[in-house]
C-alpha positions as CSV (number, residue, x, y, z in Angstrom):
1,A,149.1,172.6,41.6
2,Q,145.9,170.5,41.0
3,G,147.2,168.9,37.9
4,H,150.2,167.8,39.7
5,V,148.3,166.3,42.6
6,T,145.5,164.7,40.7
7,R,147.0,164.2,37.3
8,D,143.7,165.7,36.1
9,F,145.6,168.0,33.5
10,A,142.4,168.5,31.4
11,G,140.7,169.9,34.4
12,S,143.6,172.1,35.3
13,I,144.0,173.3,31.8
14,A,140.3,174.1,31.6
15,L,140.6,176.2,34.7
16,L,143.7,178.0,33.4
17,D,142.1,178.6,30.0
18,E,139.1,180.3,31.8
19,A,141.6,182.5,33.7
20,L,143.5,183.3,30.5
21,S,140.0,184.3,28.9
22,I,139.8,186.9,31.7
23,N,143.2,188.1,31.6
24,G,145.3,186.8,28.6
25,N,148.3,188.8,29.8
26,S,148.8,187.1,33.1
27,A,152.3,185.8,33.0
28,L,151.6,183.6,36.0
29,T,148.7,181.9,34.4
30,L,150.7,181.3,31.1
31,R,153.5,179.9,32.9
32,L,151.2,177.3,34.9
33,S,149.2,176.6,31.8
34,S,152.5,175.9,29.7
35,I,153.7,173.3,32.3
36,M,150.1,171.7,32.4
37,H,150.2,171.4,28.6
38,A,153.5,170.0,28.4
39,Y,152.8,167.3,31.0
40,A,149.5,166.6,29.0
41,G,151.6,165.9,26.0
42,Q,150.2,168.9,24.3
43,Y,153.8,170.1,23.2
44,D,152.9,172.7,20.7
45,R,150.4,174.5,22.9
46,A,152.8,174.2,25.9
47,S,155.6,175.8,23.7
48,E,153.2,178.6,22.5
49,L,152.2,179.5,26.1
50,A,155.8,179.4,27.4
51,M,156.9,181.8,24.8
52,M,154.2,184.1,25.6
53,A,155.0,184.1,29.3
54,L,158.7,184.8,28.7
55,R,157.9,187.6,26.4
56,L,155.5,189.2,28.8
57,S,157.8,188.8,31.7
58,P,161.4,188.1,30.4
59,V,163.3,188.6,33.8
60,D,160.6,187.0,36.0
61,P,162.3,184.8,38.9
62,M,159.7,182.2,38.2
63,N,160.6,181.7,34.5
64,Y,161.9,178.2,35.3
65,H,158.3,177.2,34.7
66,P,158.1,178.1,31.1
67,Y,161.5,177.1,30.5
68,L,160.7,173.7,32.0
69,A,157.7,173.5,29.8
70,L,159.8,174.2,26.7
71,T,162.3,171.5,27.9
72,V,159.7,168.9,28.4
73,A,158.2,169.7,25.1
74,S,161.6,169.6,23.2
75,Y,162.6,166.4,24.9
76,F,159.6,164.4,24.0
77,R,159.6,165.6,20.4
78,D,163.4,164.3,20.2
79,R,164.8,167.8,19.8
80,F,167.5,167.2,22.3
81,D,169.8,170.4,21.4
82,E,166.8,172.4,22.5
83,T,166.3,170.3,25.5
84,V,169.8,171.1,26.7
85,S,169.4,174.8,25.8
86,Y,165.9,175.2,27.6
87,S,167.0,173.3,30.6
88,T,170.0,175.4,30.9
89,S,167.8,178.4,30.8
90,A,165.6,176.9,33.5
91,I,168.7,176.4,35.7
92,R,169.9,179.9,35.3
93,S,166.4,181.0,36.2
94,N,166.3,178.9,39.3
95,P,169.5,176.9,40.2
96,R,167.9,174.8,42.9
97,F,165.0,173.4,40.7
98,N,166.0,169.7,40.4
99,L,163.9,168.7,37.4
100,S,165.8,171.0,35.2
101,Y,168.9,169.1,36.0
102,A,167.3,165.8,35.3
103,F,166.2,166.9,31.8
104,L,169.7,168.5,31.2
105,A,171.3,165.1,32.0
106,A,168.8,163.2,29.9
107,G,169.2,165.6,27.0
108,H,172.9,165.2,27.0
109,V,172.5,161.3,27.2
110,K,170.4,161.5,24.0
111,L,172.9,163.5,22.3
112,G,175.8,161.1,23.2
113,H,177.6,163.4,25.7
114,L,177.7,160.9,28.5
115,E,180.3,162.7,30.6
116,T,178.4,166.0,30.4
117,A,175.2,164.1,31.3
118,R,176.9,162.6,34.5
119,D,178.1,166.0,35.4
120,A,174.5,167.2,35.3
121,A,173.4,164.3,37.4
122,R,176.1,165.0,40.0
123,R,174.9,168.5,40.3
124,L,171.4,167.3,40.6
125,L,172.3,165.2,43.5
126,E,174.4,168.0,45.1
127,I,171.2,170.1,45.3
128,D,168.8,167.1,45.9
129,P,170.6,164.1,47.6
130,S,167.2,162.4,47.9
131,F,166.5,162.4,44.2
132,A,165.5,159.0,42.8
133,I,164.1,158.1,39.4
134,G,161.4,156.0,41.0
135,T,159.9,159.3,42.4
136,L,159.4,160.6,38.8
137,E,158.1,157.2,37.6
138,R,155.5,157.2,40.4
139,L,154.1,160.6,39.2
140,G,152.8,158.7,36.1
141,Y,153.0,161.5,33.5
142,L,156.5,161.3,32.3
143,H,157.8,158.6,29.8
144,K,160.0,155.7,30.1
145,S,162.5,157.1,27.6
146,L,163.3,159.8,30.3
147,F,163.9,157.3,33.0
148,D,166.2,155.2,30.7
149,S,168.3,158.4,29.9
150,L,168.5,159.3,33.6
151,R,169.9,155.8,34.4
152,A,172.4,156.1,31.7
153,A,173.5,159.5,33.3
154,G,174.0,157.6,36.6
155,L,171.0,158.6,38.6
156,P,169.7,156.3,41.2
157,D,166.6,154.4,40.9
């Protein structure tokens, strides 16, 4: 949570790395570390940690975290088929987590599937009627290309 609040991803990663040095088999720590690495733009490491978490605990109800890390990593590496696949897995793991729908919509926009993107955007607004692109922009650690895709999917600013 520290990284989300302070945007100090390096500090959060250092703490999580220390925890992993004590117990490298903590699925919780691996999940959280994968997200922090993804938000920090360290996509290869994020993917590696996410896959480790999923192997350690394949049916964990919190697996939407590593799937989100994989989603973010694939989106910002222009692997949009993977973005759609991983965001769909994140949704299966937690159908109420709005960010998964945002990336699903954005991935479909990038693939040219505008109607499917709009369907994902409608579902996002069903579960989170107050969702707005501006909220994500204010976080400061996601990229403009995501916001442009969300606008193309019909999500509000």
